[in-house]
C-alpha positions as CSV (number, residue, x, y, z in Angstrom):
1,X,0.0,0.0,0.0
2,X,2.8,2.3,0.9
3,X,4.5,1.9,-2.5
4,X,1.2,2.4,-4.4
5,X,0.6,5.7,-2.6
6,X,4.1,6.9,-3.4
7,X,3.9,6.0,-7.1
8,X,0.5,7.6,-7.5
9,X,1.7,10.7,-5.6
10,X,4.7,11.1,-7.8
11,X,2.6,10.6,-10.9
12,X,0.2,13.3,-9.8
13,X,3.1,15.6,-9.1
14,X,4.6,15.1,-12.5
15,X,1.2,15.7,-14.1
16,X,0.9,18.9,-12.1
17,X,4.4,20.1,-13.1
18,X,3.6,19.4,-16.8
19,X,0.4,21.4,-16.4
20,X,2.3,24.3,-14.9
21,X,4.9,24.3,-17.7
22,X,2.4,23.8,-20.5
23,X,-1.1,25.2,-19.4
24,X,-2.7,25.2,-22.9
25,X,-3.0,22.5,-25.5
26,X,-4.5,22.3,-29.0
27,X,-6.4,19.6,-30.6
28,X,-8.2,19.0,-33.9
29,X,-11.9,18.3,-34.2
30,X,-13.5,17.0,-37.4
31,X,-17.1,18.0,-38.0
32,X,-19.4,17.0,-40.8
33,X,-21.0,20.1,-42.2
34,X,-22.9,18.7,-45.2
35,X,-23.9,15.4,-46.6
36,X,-25.7,15.1,-50.0
37,X,-25.9,11.5,-51.2
38,X,-22.4,10.1,-51.2
39,X,-20.8,13.5,-51.0
40,X,-19.6,14.7,-47.6
41,X,-18.1,18.0,-46.6
42,X,-16.1,18.0,-43.3
43,X,-14.4,20.7,-41.4
44,X,-11.2,20.1,-39.5
45,X,-11.1,22.8,-36.8
46,X,-8.2,23.4,-34.5
47,X,-9.3,24.2,-30.9
48,X,-7.3,25.4,-27.9
49,X,-8.1,24.3,-24.3
50,X,-6.6,25.7,-21.1
51,X,-6.0,23.8,-17.9
52,X,-7.4,25.9,-15.0
53,X,-4.9,27.0,-12.3
54,X,-7.1,25.6,-9.5
55,X,-7.0,22.2,-11.1
56,X,-3.2,22.3,-11.5
57,X,-2.9,23.4,-7.8
58,X,-5.2,20.6,-6.7
59,X,-3.3,17.9,-8.6
60,X,0.0,19.1,-7.1
61,X,-1.4,19.2,-3.6
62,X,-3.0,15.8,-3.9
63,X,0.3,14.3,-5.2
64,X,2.2,15.9,-2.3
65,X,-0.3,14.5,0.2
66,X,-0.1,11.0,-1.2
67,X,3.7,11.0,-1.2
68,X,3.7,12.2,2.5
69,X,1.0,9.7,3.5
70,X,2.9,6.9,1.7
71,X,6.2,7.9,3.4
72,X,4.6,7.9,6.9
73,X,2.6,4.7,6.6
74,X,4.0,1.7,8.5
75,X,3.1,-1.1,6.1
């Protein structure tokens, strides 16, 4: 149990650090705009999403808590 908590905590800390270093990411979304018979028109749109600061802070704190709990547990 101790080892699982430590590994999960470190993983959350790494995700939090990645979110701090790169708070925005882009992705592509394909959308069908028209379909007439066998003809299809699609739109490939690039979208940008931002990771909220509160979420980043929560992930970092949760990771730190799991590492501390894992380090202090006896088994």
